C-alpha positions as CSV (number, residue, x, y, z in Angstrom):
1,M,17.1,3.2,-33.6
2,A,14.0,4.9,-34.9
3,L,10.9,2.7,-34.8
4,K,8.6,2.6,-37.8
5,L,6.0,0.6,-39.6
6,G,6.7,-3.1,-39.5
7,H,8.9,-3.1,-36.4
8,K,8.0,-5.4,-33.5
9,G,9.2,-5.8,-29.9
10,P,9.1,-4.4,-26.4
11,E,10.3,-0.9,-27.6
12,V,7.2,-0.7,-29.9
13,K,5.0,-1.8,-27.0
14,R,6.4,1.1,-24.9
15,I,5.6,3.5,-27.7
16,Q,2.0,2.2,-27.8
17,E,1.7,2.5,-24.1
18,L,2.9,6.2,-24.2
19,L,0.6,7.0,-27.1
20,N,-2.3,5.6,-25.1
21,L,-1.3,7.6,-22.1
22,H,-1.4,10.7,-24.3
23,G,-5.0,9.8,-25.3
24,A,-4.7,7.9,-28.5
25,S,-8.1,7.4,-30.0
26,P,-9.1,4.7,-30.7
27,K,-6.9,3.2,-28.0
28,L,-4.1,1.1,-29.3
29,L,-3.6,-2.6,-28.7
30,E,-0.3,-2.7,-26.8
31,D,1.0,-5.7,-28.6
32,G,4.4,-4.6,-29.7
33,D,3.5,-4.6,-33.4
34,F,4.1,-1.3,-35.2
35,G,1.1,-1.5,-37.6
36,P,-0.9,1.1,-39.5
37,R,-2.9,2.1,-36.4
38,T,0.2,2.8,-34.4
39,Q,1.6,4.8,-37.3
40,A,-1.6,6.9,-37.6
41,A,-1.7,7.5,-33.8
42,L,1.9,8.6,-33.9
43,R,1.3,11.0,-36.8
44,E,-1.6,12.5,-34.9
45,F,0.6,12.9,-31.8
46,Q,3.4,14.5,-33.9
47,A,1.1,17.0,-35.4
48,G,0.3,18.6,-32.0
49,H,3.6,18.4,-30.2
50,F,7.1,19.9,-30.2
51,D,10.6,18.6,-29.8
52,R,12.9,19.6,-26.9
53,F,14.0,22.7,-28.8
54,G,10.4,24.0,-29.3
55,T,10.2,23.0,-32.9
56,G,7.3,21.1,-34.3
57,L,7.9,17.4,-34.7
58,A,8.1,15.9,-38.2
59,V,4.8,14.3,-39.0
60,D,6.2,11.2,-40.5
61,G,4.8,8.4,-38.3
62,I,8.3,7.4,-37.2
63,A,9.4,7.3,-33.6
64,G,12.8,8.9,-33.7
65,N,14.7,10.4,-30.8
66,E,12.7,13.7,-30.6
67,T,9.4,12.0,-31.0
68,I,10.2,9.5,-28.2
69,W,11.4,12.4,-26.0
70,A,8.1,14.3,-26.6
71,L,6.1,11.1,-25.8
72,S,8.0,10.8,-22.6
73,Q,7.0,14.2,-21.4
74,L,3.8,13.1,-19.8
75,I,1.6,15.3,-17.7
76,Q,2.5,14.3,-14.1
77,P,-0.4,12.7,-12.3
78,V,-1.8,14.9,-9.5
79,A,-0.5,13.6,-6.2
80,P,-3.3,12.4,-3.9
81,A,-4.4,14.9,-1.3
82,A,-2.9,14.0,2.1
83,V,-5.5,13.1,4.7
84,Q,-5.6,14.2,8.3
85,P,-4.5,11.6,10.8
86,D,-7.3,9.9,12.6
87,A,-7.3,10.8,16.3
88,L,-8.3,7.2,17.4
89,S,-5.5,5.8,15.3
90,L,-2.9,8.1,16.8
91,Q,-4.2,7.3,20.3
92,R,-3.8,3.5,19.7
93,L,-0.4,3.8,18.0
94,A,0.8,5.7,21.1
95,S,0.2,2.6,23.1
96,L,2.7,0.5,21.2
97,H,6.0,-0.7,22.6
98,P,8.4,2.2,23.0
99,K,10.9,0.5,20.7
100,L,8.3,0.4,17.9
101,R,6.1,3.5,18.6
102,Q,7.9,6.1,16.6
103,E,8.4,3.8,13.6
104,A,4.7,2.9,13.5
105,L,3.7,6.6,13.8
106,A,6.0,7.5,10.9
107,L,4.6,4.8,8.7
108,Y,1.0,5.8,9.6
109,H,1.8,9.4,8.6
110,E,3.3,8.1,5.3
111,V,0.0,6.3,4.7
112,C,-1.9,9.6,5.4
113,R,0.5,11.4,3.0
114,R,-0.4,9.0,0.3
115,G,-4.1,9.9,0.7
116,L,-5.2,6.6,2.3
117,H,-8.0,6.7,4.9
118,I,-6.9,4.1,7.4
119,R,-8.0,3.5,11.0
120,I,-5.8,1.6,13.4
121,T,-8.3,-0.7,15.2
122,A,-6.0,-2.3,17.7
123,A,-2.4,-1.9,19.1
124,L,-1.5,-2.8,22.7
125,R,-4.0,-5.2,24.2
126,S,-3.8,-6.2,27.9
127,F,-3.7,-9.8,29.0
128,Q,-7.2,-9.3,30.5
129,E,-8.5,-8.0,27.2
130,Q,-6.9,-10.9,25.3
131,D,-8.5,-13.4,27.7
132,R,-11.9,-11.8,27.2
133,L,-11.5,-12.1,23.4
134,Y,-10.3,-15.7,23.7
135,Q,-13.4,-16.6,25.7
136,Q,-15.7,-15.1,23.1
137,G,-17.4,-18.0,21.2
138,R,-16.2,-20.4,23.9
139,T,-17.5,-19.5,27.3
140,A,-18.9,-16.1,26.3
141,P,-21.4,-15.1,23.7
142,G,-20.3,-14.2,20.2
143,P,-18.2,-15.6,17.4
144,R,-14.7,-16.8,17.9
145,V,-12.3,-14.0,16.9
146,T,-8.9,-15.4,18.1
147,N,-7.1,-18.6,19.0
148,A,-4.5,-16.7,21.1
149,K,-4.9,-16.9,24.9
150,A,-3.6,-14.1,27.1
151,G,0.2,-13.6,26.5
152,Q,0.1,-15.5,23.2
153,S,-0.5,-12.5,21.0
154,Y,2.0,-9.9,20.0
155,H,-0.7,-7.3,20.7
156,N,-0.2,-8.1,24.4
157,F,3.3,-6.7,24.2
158,G,2.6,-3.7,22.0
159,L,4.3,-5.3,18.9
160,A,1.3,-5.6,16.6
161,I,-1.4,-3.5,15.0
162,D,-4.7,-4.2,13.2
163,F,-6.3,-1.8,10.7
164,C,-9.2,-1.2,8.5
165,L,-10.4,1.4,6.0
166,L,-12.1,4.6,7.2
167,L,-14.9,5.6,4.9
168,P,-15.9,9.2,4.1
169,S,-19.1,8.6,6.1
170,G,-17.0,7.8,9.2
171,Q,-17.9,4.2,9.0
172,V,-15.2,1.5,8.8
173,S,-14.7,-1.2,6.2
174,W,-12.6,-4.3,5.7
175,D,-13.1,-4.3,1.9
176,R,-9.7,-5.3,0.6
177,H,-10.6,-4.3,-2.9
178,A,-11.9,-0.8,-2.3
179,D,-10.0,2.0,-4.1
180,L,-11.2,5.0,-2.2
181,D,-8.5,7.3,-3.5
182,H,-9.3,6.3,-7.1
183,N,-5.7,5.7,-8.2
184,G,-6.3,2.2,-9.7
185,Q,-4.9,0.3,-6.7
186,A,-6.7,-1.1,-3.8
187,D,-6.1,1.0,-0.7
188,W,-5.6,-2.2,1.3
189,E,-2.7,-3.2,-1.0
190,E,-1.1,0.2,-0.6
191,M,-1.3,0.0,3.2
192,V,0.3,-3.5,3.1
193,F,3.1,-2.3,0.8
194,V,4.0,0.6,3.2
195,F,4.3,-1.6,6.2
196,K,5.8,-4.7,4.6
197,D,8.4,-2.5,2.9
198,A,9.5,-1.4,6.4
199,G,10.0,-5.0,7.5
200,W,6.7,-5.7,9.3
201,A,5.1,-9.1,9.0
202,W,1.7,-9.2,7.4
203,G,-1.0,-11.6,8.5
204,G,-2.1,-12.0,5.0
205,D,1.1,-13.9,4.2
206,W,0.4,-16.5,6.8
207,T,-0.2,-20.0,5.5
208,S,-2.4,-21.4,8.2
209,I,-4.9,-18.8,9.2
210,K,-4.9,-15.6,7.2
211,D,-5.2,-12.3,9.3
212,Y,-5.5,-9.6,6.6
213,P,-5.8,-6.6,8.9
214,H,-2.8,-7.6,11.0
215,F,0.9,-6.4,11.1
216,E,3.5,-7.3,13.6
217,K,7.2,-6.6,14.2
218,T,8.6,-8.9,16.8
219,F,12.4,-8.3,16.8
220,G,12.9,-12.0,16.5
221,L,11.2,-12.9,19.8
222,S,8.5,-15.5,20.2
223,T,5.5,-14.8,22.4
224,A,6.9,-17.5,24.7
225,Q,10.1,-15.5,25.2
226,L,8.1,-12.3,25.7
227,R,5.9,-14.0,28.3
228,A,9.0,-15.3,30.2
229,L,10.5,-11.8,30.3
230,H,7.2,-10.4,31.5
231,A,6.9,-13.1,34.2
232,A,10.4,-12.3,35.3
233,G,9.5,-8.6,35.7
234,T,12.0,-7.6,32.9
235,C,9.9,-4.6,32.1
236,D,10.2,-0.8,32.1
237,H,8.3,1.4,34.5
238,D,5.2,1.4,32.2
239,G,5.1,-2.4,32.1
240,Y,6.6,-2.9,28.6
241,V,8.9,-5.9,28.3
242,L,12.5,-4.8,27.8
243,I,13.8,-5.9,24.4
């Protein structure tokens, strides 16, 4: 059905959205109400565009099939320029559990393909490193950074990563609202989407203590089960627990 002056509804709202994407000036209120301003913007659009057969559109202020087709032929947004993988990130991802390593690398490369500047700040962490972190703010100087003792973190088994943003200056940032690729979406949210979509658990979804830079994929095993396997020597030649 052709849409015209006086019509209302979601179809009209979509026409207004498309007209705004084509640069309607003044910008239309996308309220689903086909009023005089929407009609005027549509006429202006029709005057400068063609139908699918290369014929000029009728300048009648009515959104018929050909006008809707022309409105839908939006200029495709330029894809973000892929970024070069960060050497430190690649080094850390290579330390993950063999069962998870290739998947994590593939997801990181997807993040780079999307133009996101991300640094992996932690992957595998030894029991000794975990113990040092646990003592910080307790028996050692510095603020507390973890409640997990040695063997109580999925990092200790190569099943978790932490990340942050990598700024153009080379500095790092934990700003969850920054939009460094200027696509209208926070880079942090884009990173979270990629990994959650692949089935990784995100620390930002936790209900007790939020851990926004953290992802883990545990294959259904608790850290207690992993510790038991480690204690029993159920490991490969590199010391990774067999799962």
